[in-house]
matplotlib code that plots the C-alpha trace (Angstrom):
import matplotlib.pyplot as plt

x = [-10.5, -12.4, -14.1, -13.6, -15.6, -13.2, -12.8, -12.1, -9.5, -7.7, -7.6, -5.6, -3.5, -2.5, -2.0, 0.8, -1.8, -2.7, -5.7, -6.3, -8.4, -9.6, -8.5, -9.3, -6.8, -6.5, -6.4, -3.5, -1.9, -1.7, 0.3, 1.8, 5.0, 7.2, 6.6, 9.0, 6.8, 4.1, 5.9, 8.1, 5.2, 3.3, 7.0, 6.8, 3.3, 3.4, 6.9, 8.8, 12.6, 13.2, 14.5, 12.8, 11.6, 7.5, 5.8, 3.6, -0.5, -0.7, -4.6, -5.9, -6.8, -3.7, -1.2, 1.3, 1.3, 2.4, 4.3, 6.7, 7.2, 8.4, 10.8, 12.4, 11.0, 9.3, 11.2, 9.9, 9.3, 7.3, 5.2, 4.3, 3.6, 1.6, -0.6, -1.6, -1.8, -2.8, -5.1, -4.4, -2.3, 0.7, 3.6, 6.3, 9.7, 11.3, 14.4, 13.1, 14.0, 17.0, 15.3, 12.5, 13.1, 14.9, 12.2, 10.7, 13.0, 15.1, 18.2, 18.1, 17.7, 14.4, 10.3, 7.7, 4.7, 0.7, -2.6, -5.4, -8.2, -10.8, -12.7, -13.0, -9.5, -8.4, -10.9, -8.9, -6.3, -6.9, -7.6, -4.9, -2.9, -0.2, 0.7, 0.6, 2.3, 1.1, 1.7, -0.8, -2.3, -1.0, 1.2, 4.6, 3.8, -0.1, -2.3, -2.9, -6.6, -9.0, -12.0, -12.4, -13.2, -9.5, -8.2, -10.1, -8.9, -4.8, -4.4, -7.7, -5.9, -2.8, -3.9, -6.4, -8.6, -10.1, -12.0, -14.5, -17.0, -20.9, -19.9, -17.3, -19.2, -19.7, -16.9, -14.7, -17.4, -16.7, -13.0, -12.6, -11.2, -8.3, -8.0, -4.0, -1.8, -0.3, 2.2, 5.5, 8.3, 11.9, 12.5, 15.7, 16.7, 15.1, 15.0, 12.4, 12.2, 9.3, 10.8, 6.7, 3.8, 0.7, -2.8, -1.2, 0.3, 3.5, 2.3, 0.1, 3.0, 5.7, 2.8, 1.9, 5.2, 7.7]
y = [17.4, 17.0, 13.4, 12.6, 10.9, 8.4, 10.4, 13.9, 11.3, 10.7, 13.9, 14.8, 12.1, 13.0, 16.8, 15.8, 15.6, 13.6, 11.0, 8.2, 5.3, 2.1, -1.1, -4.9, -4.4, -1.1, 2.4, 3.3, 6.4, 7.6, 9.9, 9.7, 7.5, 10.0, 13.1, 14.2, 16.4, 14.6, 11.3, 13.4, 15.0, 11.3, 9.8, 13.2, 13.3, 9.6, 10.8, 8.1, 8.9, 10.6, 7.8, 4.6, 3.4, 3.0, 0.3, 0.9, 0.0, -1.6, -2.0, -6.1, -4.6, -3.5, -5.2, -5.8, -2.5, -1.2, -4.1, -2.4, 0.8, -0.4, -3.9, -5.4, -8.6, -10.9, -13.6, -16.8, -17.1, -13.7, -15.3, -18.2, -15.6, -13.9, -16.5, -18.1, -14.2, -12.0, -10.3, -10.1, -8.7, -9.7, -7.2, -8.8, -6.4, -7.1, -5.2, -2.5, -0.6, 1.6, 4.6, 4.8, 7.3, 6.5, 8.6, 5.6, 2.7, 4.2, 4.0, -0.1, -0.4, -2.6, -1.6, -3.3, -3.9, -5.3, -5.6, -5.4, -7.9, -4.5, -3.4, 0.2, 0.9, -1.2, 1.4, 4.3, 3.5, 2.7, 6.5, 7.5, 6.0, 4.8, 2.8, 4.6, 4.9, 2.2, 2.8, 2.4, 5.4, 6.0, 8.3, 5.9, 4.3, 4.0, 1.1, 1.7, 2.9, 0.6, 2.8, 6.3, 7.7, 6.9, 8.3, 12.0, 11.5, 11.0, 13.5, 16.2, 18.8, 17.4, 15.7, 16.3, 14.8, 10.7, 8.5, 6.6, 5.2, 4.2, 0.2, 1.9, 0.3, -3.3, -3.3, -2.3, -5.4, -7.4, -6.6, -6.4, -9.8, -9.2, -5.4, -6.0, -4.8, -6.9, -10.2, -8.8, -11.7, -10.3, -12.4, -12.5, -15.3, -18.7, -17.7, -15.8, -14.3, -13.6, -9.9, -9.3, -11.8, -10.1, -11.0, -14.2, -16.4, -17.5, -21.5, -21.0, -19.1, -22.4, -24.6, -23.3, -22.1, -24.7]
z = [6.2, 3.7, 2.6, -0.9, -3.3, -5.5, -8.3, -6.0, -4.3, -7.7, -8.8, -5.9, -5.2, -9.0, -8.5, -5.9, -2.4, 0.4, 1.4, 3.4, 1.7, 2.9, 2.0, 4.1, 6.1, 7.6, 6.2, 4.0, 3.5, -0.6, -2.7, -6.1, -5.8, -8.5, -6.3, -4.0, -1.7, -1.1, -0.3, 2.0, 3.6, 4.4, 6.4, 8.1, 9.1, 10.0, 12.5, 10.4, 9.0, 5.8, 4.7, 5.4, 2.3, 1.9, -0.1, -3.2, -4.0, -8.3, -9.1, -9.6, -13.0, -15.0, -12.2, -15.1, -16.3, -12.8, -12.0, -15.5, -13.6, -10.5, -11.5, -14.7, -14.3, -11.6, -10.2, -9.9, -6.2, -6.9, -9.6, -6.7, -3.6, -6.1, -7.5, -4.5, -1.9, -4.1, -4.4, -0.8, 2.2, 1.2, -0.1, -1.8, -1.5, -5.0, -6.6, -8.4, -11.3, -11.2, -11.8, -9.2, -6.5, -3.2, -1.6, -2.2, -1.8, 0.6, -1.6, -0.8, -4.8, -3.5, -3.1, -1.3, -4.0, -2.7, -4.5, -2.6, -3.3, -2.4, -6.0, -5.0, -4.0, -7.3, -9.2, -7.2, -7.9, -11.9, -11.8, -11.0, -13.4, -11.3, -8.5, -4.8, -1.8, 0.4, 4.3, 7.0, 8.5, 11.6, 13.6, 15.0, 17.9, 17.2, 16.7, 12.4, 11.5, 11.0, 9.9, 8.6, 12.8, 13.3, 10.4, 11.5, 14.9, 13.8, 10.9, 11.4, 9.3, 8.0, 5.0, 2.0, 2.6, 3.7, 0.8, 1.6, -0.1, 0.2, 1.3, 3.6, 6.2, 5.3, 4.3, 8.2, 9.2, 7.1, 7.6, 11.8, 12.3, 9.7, 10.6, 10.8, 8.6, 5.7, 5.6, 4.4, 2.1, 0.9, -3.1, -3.7, -6.8, -5.9, -2.5, 0.2, 3.5, 5.7, 7.3, 9.0, 9.9, 9.8, 7.4, 6.3, 7.7, 7.9, 8.2, 5.3, 2.5, 4.1, 2.6, -1.0, -1.7, 0.2]

ax = plt.figure().add_subplot(projection="3d")
ax.plot(x, y, z, "-o")
ax.set_aspect("equal")
plt.show()
């Protein structure tokens, strides 16, 4: 498996390939979200159902622009969640545009959206130019990869490369207390529901939002 620079990884994703990349929590598998072949390939690699929805990651530098590719309008409760917890390990499941592909949404009419505080990942997404798939780098039933050696052990020969930056070692050291997946919250009208408690605790959400 190839070790990639940020420019190489962005080129591969733009051209329909699959790469692993570091975030502030765990490593992710990424591809462009509007092409079916790489998205379905990620599902096959991970061993998940073809109709399972996948979350997407947007750049904190181009948040409004990338949100406009996914949703018609950000609900007030979602805006409040984003105000307090973005960029950060919070996935907001929000009603999506009707033309967002079913291979991303699973035909649910909703999409999970996350925005990372890690500037290197944001620069990577900026170079891609569009939101990317955001799913943990692991085989279903196994622990998510928290460093690039985990990625190699899971996916060597199965994906098109792994993105590593010069400060990846210090990032991993810094992130080690929070190497758990994001918290997932579904929003609808004025309500929200915590579907998975992860790096952000439900008590913190209730304290900020209610």
